[in-house]
N, C-alpha and C positions, 0 to 999 in steps of 0.2 A: 391166677397168678397167685400159696397163700393159705396159711395154716392156722388152726384154732386149737385151743387146749382141749384135751380129751375129756377132762372133767366137766368143763362147761358145756360140752356137746353131747352129754349122755343121752338126752332125749332124741337127738338126731341119730345117734348110733343105733338106737332101738329100731329105727325104720330103715337103716341103711341097707341091710340085707335084702329087704323087700324091694327097695328101689333098684338095687343092682340087678336083681333077677328080672325086674320089669324091663330094665334097659336092654338087657341082652337076650331076653326070652324070645325075641322075634325069630331068631334063627336056631334057638335051642342050644347055643354055645354059651358056656360060662367061662369067666376069666381064667386063662391059663390052661384050659382043657381042650385037647384036640377032639374034634367031632367029625362026623360024616354027614352033616346036615345038607339041606338042599343048597343049590348054587345061590350066592348072594351077589349083589351089584356093588355095594359100598360098605366099608367098615369105618368106624371111628374108634381110635385108640386113645383112651384117657389114662393119665399117669397114676393116680392114687386116690384114696378116700380120706387122707389125713392132712395134706397141705392146705386144703380148703374144702369146705362142705359144698362148694359150688358144683363140684363134679357129680355129686349125688343129687343135690336139690335142683340143679338147673341144666348143666350140659347134657347129661344122659337123657333125661326126659324130653328136653327141647329138641335135641338132634333126632331122637326117635320119632317124635311127632312130625318133624319136618320131612323126614324120609318117608314116613308112612303116608303123609298127605300127597307126596309126589308119586306114590305107587311103587316105590322101590323096595326090593328085598335088601335087608341090611343087618348089621350087627354092631352094637355099641359095647365095647369091652373096656374093663379097667384092669390095669397091670398091678394094682395094689403095691406100688413102690418097688417092684422087681423088674430090673432091666431085661433079664432073661425071659421073664413072662411076657413082657411087651414085645420082644422080638418074636417069640413063639406065637403069640396072638396074631402078629402080622403075617407070619408064614401060613398060619391056618386060614386067615382071610384070603390069601392068594390061592391056597389049595381049594378053597370053596368058591373061587371064581371072581373075587372082588376086582373091579376095574378101577376103583378109586378108593384110596385110604386117607382118612384124615388122621394126621399124626400130631398128637399133643405129647411130645417126647419127654421122658424122664430126664434125659440129658442129650446134648447134641450128638455124642458118639453113638448112642442107641438109635436116635432118629436117623442119622446118616446111614447106619447099617440097614435099617428098615427101608429107607427110600432107595438105596442102591439095589436091594433085593427086589423091590417092587418094579423098578425100572427094567431089570433083567426079565421079569415076568410079563412085561408089557402093560403094567398098571401105572396109573397116575397117582401122585401124592399131593396132599395139601397140608402145609404147616398150619396147625390150628392152635391159636393162642400163643404158642412159643415158637420162635424161629429156630430152625435147625441149621446151625452153622455148617457151611460147606456141604449142605444137603442137595437133594435132587428134586425138591418139590416144584411143582408147576406154579403153585400160588401160595400166598401167605395171607391168612385171615386172622386179624387180632385187633386190639385197641392200639392207639398210638401210645406206646409205653413210656416214651420220654415225656409225653404230656402228662401221663399219670404221675411221674416223679415231680414234675413242675407243680402240679396241683398240691402234692404233699409238701414241697418246699414252701410254697406260698401260704399254705395252711398253717405251717409252723410259725412263719413270720407274723401272720395275722394274730395268732394266739399269743405270741410273745408281746405284741403291741397291746393286746387286750388286757393282759395281766400285769402290764407295767414294767416288764423285764427288758424290753427291747433296747432301751437306751442305757442299760447297765452292764453291757458286755457279757451276756448270758452264755453259759457253756452248753453247747449243743452236741449231743452224741448221735451217732448213726448206727442203727442196727439193720444191716442189709440182708437181703434174701440169699438163697443158696448161690455159692460161687459157680456152680455148674449150670445155673439157669440163666440163659441169655437175657430173659426178661428182667431178672434182678439187676443185671448190669445196666439195662436201659432205665429202670426206675431210679437207680443211683445217679446215673448221668443226668436225669431230669432234676432231682432235688439238689444235686451238687451245683447245677447251673444257676440255681437260685441262691444257695447258701455260700458257695465258695467266694463270690465277690464280697459278701458280707464278712467272711472270715478274713479276707485279704485287707479289707478296710478297717478291721478292728471292731466293727459293730457287733459281731458275734465272735465267740471264742470256740474254736473247734475242739471238741472233746474226743473220747474214744470212738473209734470207727472200725466196726468188725462185721464180717459176714457170718451168717448162721448156716452151718451145713444142713442140707436137706430141708431147709425151712422148718427145722425141728423146734417146736415150742419149748420142750424141756431143755434143749441145748441153749435156746435163746434166754431162758430164765437164768441159767448158770452164767452165761456170758454177761448178761446185764448186771447180775449180782457182782461179778468181778469188776465191771465198769464202775459201779457204785463204790466198791472197796478202793479202787485205784484213785478215785477222785474225792474220797472222804464224803461221799453222798452229794457232792456239789455238781450235779447235772441239772440244768434248768429246762431242757427240752430234748426230745428224742425224735429223730426221723426214723420211724419204724416202717419197714417196707410193706407190711400188711397187718390186718387186724389180729391175726394170731400172734405175731411178734409183739404187737402193741399190748395184747393181753398178758404176755410174759413180763413186759415192763411194769404193767399195773400190779401184777402179783408181787414183783420185787419191791415196788414202792410201798405196798401195803405191808409186806413182811417187815420192812424197816420203819413202819409207822411214819412214812413220809407223805406229804401232801401231793395232790395231782399236779402235773406239769404239762406244758404243751406237748402233744403227742399225735403223730400222724398214724394213718392206717390205710387199708385198701381192701376192697371186695364187698363193702357194705353188708357185712354179715349181721345176723341178729345180735350176736354178742357185741360186735363192734358198735352198732347203733345204740345198744343199751349202755355201753361205756361212755358214749358221747352224751347221752341224755343224763347220765349220772355225774358228768363233769370230769371223768377220768381220761377221756380221749377227746382230742380237739376236732378231728375230722376223719373221714374215710373217703375212699374213691369208689364211686358207683360205676361199674362196668356192666352194662345191660347184657348179661350172658345170653338171654333169649335172642337179642338182636345179633350177637356174634354167632350163635349156633345157626340161626336162620341164614345169615350171610354165608357161612361155610357150607351149609347144606345146599344153598342156591348155586354155589360154585361147583360142588360135586355133581349136582343134578345136570348142570349145563355140560360138564365134561362127559357124563354118561350119555347124554342125548345129542352130543355133537353140536351144541349151540355155543355162541360166543359168550365170553365171560367179561363182565364190566368191572374194572378196577379203578382205584383212585390214588395209586401211588406205586412206588417201587422200594424194596428194602434190600440192602446189601447183606448177603449171608456169609460174606468172607470170600466167596468164590465168584458170585455174580449177583446182579440185581433181580430180585424175585418180584414179579407182578403182585401187587398187594391190595387187599381190601382192608382199610384201616378205619375203625370206628372211634368216636369221640367219647372219652370218659367225663364224668361229672363229679365235682367235689360236693360232699355231703357234710353238713354241720347241723347243729340244733335248729337252724333257721329253715332248712329245707328237707329235713329227713322224711317228711310225709310223702315226698315224691316217690319214695320206694314203695309206698302202699298204693298210691294212685297208678303207678306203672305196673303193679302186680308183681314186682320183684320180690317183695316180702309181704307177709300178712301182718296186720296190726297185732294179732294174737300171738305172733312169734316174738314180738318185741315188748309190747306193753302188757307184761305179765308180772306177777309177784311184786317184788320191791320196785320194779321199774314202771309199774302202771301209773304211779302218781306223777311221773314226769311227762306223760304223753298228753298231747293236745286232744 
C-alpha cells in the first residue's frame, strides 16, 4: 500500500531493473511486452515501482519463490503505473494459458476490466493487497487495512501524549493516499475512527485533510507545503498514510526549519525506520509482505490444483462479499523496530548506515 521519495531511494533504483527482470524472467515475459512463451499456470500483476519499494524488494521475489516451490509455471509482471499496460499484461497472461491471476490493480476500474476478461476466458482471479470494487475475484488476500489505519491513529495519539501536546488542543492534519485506491479509503477509515471522536470532543483540532493523487510524493510535498501556509505553520501532528507521504512531510518541515512533530507512516520501509530512529517520524506499520505473498500464492496453488481454500473473513467489494484471507499488521516504533530485522523483513545494513548508524541498538 505506499510511496517513497525518488531521491532517498537512489540505491534501490540501482538494483530495481535487475529485480524486475528476475521476477518476470521465469516465463521470458517483460512488463508490457507481448510474447509467445510457453504456457503458464499463474500470473501476478503488480502496479508500479514507485508508490512503494515493496513491489521490488518483497512482492515480486516472494511470489516467485512461492510459485517456484510449488512447481508452477508463472509470470510476475509490473505495470509501471500504466493502466493500459496492466490490462495488456493480463491479456497476455490469458493468451499464455494462465488459469489464475493475482491482481494488485492500479485502480478498481482497471482491476474490474481485467477480472471480467479473465472470467470470460475461464480463469480465476484473486484480489491481491488491494480490493477491486465491483470486481469478479474469487478471493481477496490482504492485511486488515482498517486495522492499519487504527494503528496509525493510535500511534499519533501516543506521540502527542509523549510530547506533551495532547492536552493542548493540537492541530492534526491528514495526508491521505490516492483517492482511486480503496486501501487508502480503508486506512483513512481506520485512523478517523480514532481521531474523529477526539475532534468532536475538542481534545484535538482537525486541520487540513487532503488526499494525494497517485500516492505521488512530489505532489504530497506541494500539498503539505500548502497546508503549512494555510495554517501559518501551526500543524502539531500529521496522519500520513504511508512512509513516502511521511517523508514529504519531513522534507517540508525541514524546508521551513520546523521541529519534528508526531507523524504516522506505513510499510516499514528502510527510510521510514530511519526517520523513526532520527526522531522525525513517530511510527510505521509493518505488513509482513512475505506472509501476504505466501498466503496469496497458497490460494492460487489451491485453485490450480482443485483443493479447498481456507479463509478467515469476507470483504464487501460493493457488489458482493468476497471470501478473504486477512493478515494482521503490526505497529513499529523505536521500541520494537528490531523486529523487522529478526523477521528478515529488513536487513540491519539497510537501516543502520551513515548518519543513522548511531541510533541503532
